[in-house]
C-alpha positions as CSV (number, residue, x, y, z in Angstrom):
1,M,-35.2,-0.1,1.4
2,S,-31.8,-0.1,3.1
3,I,-29.5,2.8,3.7
4,P,-26.9,1.3,1.3
5,Q,-29.5,1.0,-1.5
6,L,-30.5,4.6,-1.0
7,K,-26.9,5.8,-0.9
8,D,-26.3,3.9,-4.2
9,L,-29.2,5.8,-5.8
10,R,-28.0,9.1,-4.5
11,E,-24.4,8.6,-5.6
12,R,-24.9,7.0,-9.0
13,T,-23.2,8.8,-11.9
14,P,-24.9,10.4,-13.7
15,F,-27.5,11.0,-11.1
16,R,-31.1,10.3,-12.1
17,P,-33.9,11.9,-10.1
18,F,-36.1,9.4,-8.3
19,R,-39.2,9.2,-6.0
20,L,-39.3,7.5,-2.7
21,H,-42.5,5.7,-2.1
22,L,-43.3,5.5,1.6
23,T,-45.2,2.9,3.5
24,S,-47.8,5.6,4.3
25,G,-48.6,5.9,0.6
26,A,-46.8,9.3,0.3
27,T,-44.3,9.9,-2.5
28,V,-41.2,12.0,-1.9
29,P,-39.3,13.4,-5.0
30,V,-35.5,13.5,-4.9
31,A,-34.4,15.9,-7.6
32,S,-30.6,15.8,-7.1
33,S,-28.0,14.1,-5.0
34,D,-27.9,17.3,-2.9
35,H,-31.6,16.8,-2.0
36,L,-31.1,13.7,0.2
37,L,-29.1,13.6,3.4
38,F,-28.6,10.8,6.0
39,S,-28.2,11.4,9.7
40,P,-24.8,10.5,11.1
41,N,-26.4,7.5,13.0
42,R,-28.3,6.5,9.8
43,R,-31.6,6.5,11.7
44,L,-33.1,9.3,9.6
45,L,-33.5,10.3,6.0
46,V,-33.8,14.0,5.3
47,P,-35.0,14.7,1.7
48,F,-35.4,18.4,0.8
49,R,-38.7,19.5,-0.7
50,P,-38.5,21.1,-4.2
51,S,-39.9,24.4,-2.8
52,D,-37.9,24.6,0.4
53,G,-38.5,22.7,3.6
54,V,-37.6,19.1,4.5
55,W,-39.1,15.8,5.3
56,V,-37.7,13.8,8.2
57,I,-38.2,10.1,7.5
58,D,-37.4,6.9,9.3
59,P,-35.6,4.8,6.7
60,T,-37.9,1.8,7.5
61,E,-40.7,3.9,6.0
62,A,-39.0,3.9,2.5
63,A,-40.8,1.0,0.8
64,A,-39.4,1.6,-2.7
65,A,-37.6,4.0,-5.0
66,V,-38.6,4.6,-8.6
67,L,-36.3,6.3,-11.0
68,D,-38.0,9.2,-12.9
69,T,-38.3,8.7,-16.7
70,P,-35.5,10.6,-18.4
71,R,-36.7,13.5,-20.5
72,K,-35.8,13.5,-24.2
73,A,-33.8,16.5,-25.4
74,A,-35.9,19.0,-27.4
75,R,-35.5,18.7,-31.1
76,K,-34.2,21.7,-33.0
C-alpha cells in the first residue's frame, strides 16, 4: 500500500478502525487516527499497539488494509 492510501484511511471522517496486513503475515490493528504516525521522510509507519508500545514498519511491508466491521448499537 502507498503512503497516500494509508493517510486516506487514517484521515477519513468518520474514522473507521482497520487492520494492516503485512507481507510477513502479521496483522496490526489501528484503533484510531491517533494510533498511526508516519515518519517525516515517509520511510516508516509507526502504529501504536492497543496495550502500549509501537511497531516500526517499512511501508512496503503493508500489503493491505481491511476496515473493521462496524459494531451495531446495543438495543434497549
